[in-house]
C-alpha positions in Angstrom: 108.0 -73.9 186.3 108.5 -71.6 183.1 107.6 -75.0 181.0 104.4 -76.0 183.1 103.6 -72.1 183.9 103.1 -72.2 179.3 101.1 -75.1 179.8 99.0 -73.9 181.7 98.4 -70.4 179.2 98.2 -72.9 176.2 95.0 -75.0 178.2 93.4 -71.1 178.8 93.4 -69.9 176.0 92.0 -73.4 174.5 89.3 -73.5 176.9 88.6 -70.1 175.7 88.5 -70.3 171.5 86.8 -73.3 172.0 83.9 -71.0 174.4 83.7 -68.1 171.9 83.7 -70.7 169.3 80.4 -72.0 171.0 79.2 -68.6 171.6 79.6 -68.5 167.8 78.1 -71.1 166.5 75.4 -70.5 168.6 74.8 -67.3 167.8 74.6 -68.7 163.8 71.8 -71.3 164.2 69.4 -68.8 166.4 69.6 -66.7 163.2 69.2 -69.4 160.9 66.0 -70.9 163.2 65.1 -67.0 163.8 64.3 -66.8 160.1 60.6 -67.3 159.1 61.3 -66.1 154.9 63.7 -63.9 152.9 63.4 -62.7 149.1 66.7 -61.7 147.7 68.7 -61.2 144.4 71.4 -63.2 143.5 74.3 -63.9 142.1 75.4 -66.8 141.4 79.2 -68.4 140.3 81.0 -71.5 139.2 84.5 -72.2 139.4 84.2 -73.6 135.8 83.5 -70.0 134.7 79.6 -70.3 134.5 77.4 -67.3 136.2 73.8 -66.4 136.7 70.9 -64.0 138.6 68.0 -64.3 139.3 66.1 -63.6 142.1 65.3 -66.7 145.9 62.4 -66.9 147.5 62.4 -69.1 150.3 59.5 -69.9 152.8 59.9 -72.5 155.9 60.0 -74.8 156.2 61.3 -76.7 153.2 59.9 -73.9 150.4 62.5 -72.6 148.0 62.0 -70.7 144.6 65.0 -69.7 142.1 64.4 -67.8 139.6 67.2 -67.6 137.0 67.5 -64.4 134.2 67.9 -64.8 131.0 70.1 -66.2 129.3 70.0 -69.0 131.8 66.3 -70.1 131.5 66.0 -71.8 134.4 63.9 -72.1 137.2 63.7 -74.2 140.7 60.9 -74.5 142.7 60.4 -76.3 146.1 56.9 -76.3 147.6 58.0 -78.3 150.9 57.4 -82.5 150.1 60.6 -82.2 146.5 62.1 -79.6 144.2 61.5 -79.0 140.8 64.1 -78.4 138.7 62.8 -76.8 135.1 65.1 -76.8 132.2 62.8 -73.9 130.1 65.4 -74.4 127.0 65.0 -78.3 126.9 61.6 -77.8 127.8 62.3 -80.8 130.9 61.6 -81.5 134.4 63.3 -83.2 136.6 62.1 -83.5 140.3 65.1 -84.0 143.5 64.4 -85.0 146.3 65.1 -83.0 149.0 67.7 -85.0 150.9 69.4 -85.0 147.8 70.8 -81.0 147.7 72.8 -79.8 150.9 71.2 -75.9 150.0 68.5 -77.9 152.3 70.4 -77.1 155.3 68.3 -73.4 154.9 65.6 -74.1 154.5 64.4 -76.4 157.8 62.8 -75.1 161.0 65.7 -76.5 163.5 68.8 -76.5 162.3 71.2 -77.7 165.4 75.1 -78.2 164.5 76.1 -80.6 167.6 78.9 -82.1 166.1 77.2 -85.1 165.4 74.9 -85.4 162.5 76.2 -82.1 161.4 79.3 -81.0 162.0 82.4 -78.0 161.8 84.9 -78.5 159.4 86.1 -75.2 159.5 85.4 -72.1 160.5 86.6 -68.8 159.6 85.5 -64.8 161.0 87.7 -61.7 161.1 86.1 -57.7 161.6 83.8 -58.0 159.0 82.6 -61.6 158.0 82.5 -64.9 159.4 82.7 -68.1 157.4 81.3 -71.8 158.5 81.7 -74.6 156.6 79.1 -77.7 157.3 79.3 -81.2 156.5 77.1 -84.1 157.5 77.5 -87.4 159.0 74.8 -89.4 156.8 75.5 -87.2 154.1 75.3 -90.1 150.8 76.6 -88.4 147.8 76.1 -84.8 149.5 79.2 -82.7 149.9 79.8 -79.6 152.4 77.8 -76.1 152.7 80.2 -72.8 153.2 77.9 -70.6 154.7 79.5 -66.9 154.6 77.2 -63.9 156.9 78.3 -60.5 157.1 79.2 -59.4 161.0 77.0 -56.5 163.2 74.6 -57.4 162.8 74.8 -60.9 161.6 73.7 -61.5 158.3 73.5 -64.6 155.7 75.2 -62.7 152.5 76.3 -66.1 150.4 76.0 -70.0 150.7 79.3 -71.8 148.6 78.9 -75.9 147.7 80.6 -78.1 145.1 78.2 -79.7 142.8 78.5 -84.0 142.0 80.5 -82.9 138.8 83.1 -81.0 141.1 82.6 -77.9 140.6 82.3 -75.2 143.1 78.8 -73.0 142.8 79.1 -69.8 144.9 75.4 -68.4 145.5 75.6 -64.0 146.9 72.6 -62.6 147.8 71.8 -58.7 147.6 69.1 -56.9 148.8 67.4 -59.5 151.6 64.5 -58.7 152.3 63.7 -61.0 155.9 60.3 -62.3 157.3 58.0 -60.3 154.9 55.1 -62.1 154.0 55.1 -64.8 151.0 52.5 -66.4 149.0 52.5 -69.9 149.5 51.7 -70.0 145.4 55.2 -68.4 144.9 56.5 -71.9 145.7 54.3 -74.0 144.0 55.3 -75.3 140.0 52.9 -74.8 137.2 54.2 -76.6 133.8 52.5 -73.5 131.2 53.3 -76.9 128.3 52.2 -80.1 131.0 54.5 -82.2 128.9 55.0 -85.2 130.9 57.3 -87.2 128.8 59.8 -84.8 129.3 59.5 -85.2 132.9 62.1 -87.4 134.7 62.3 -88.4 138.1 66.1 -88.3 139.9 66.9 -91.5 141.9 
């Protein structure tokens, strides 16, 4: 009888944990899907010791701008069709496909953690924060992305990815402002030097 009771209690505990996980996933989905625009200061840190900071602008669907402050002379702009990576020091412009970056997840109008195309591979929650690592079923060379939220209220504070060189990159957000109007001009790339010889297309 004691063994049977233990099994029943274990089953009940597992059911409760799964229900709680489903509730948490739904809460995260709803939060991300309800964001229409976001602007914030960011600090970027890499596992190889590199650091940078700047300003982030997001407008759904698929618009992003990351202005890096000196001495990191880089500008990243996505207008919804493609993402431009502009290295100002090298005077080099590279076009990147949205499918090649895991962070494009947070730019989508509809995020669905369905366990098929997008599945949870790690989840952690304590009284102050929630961390969820998501992986793509048809990811190709794209690695997983970890999103970190503050609790009560739920707020995106950080994301982590691993780049093709196996360097972990963490982007932390500060002073975020959500759902304030951002002009579409912010997401249009204008190369001041317009040097086509420095254009590279990532394949």
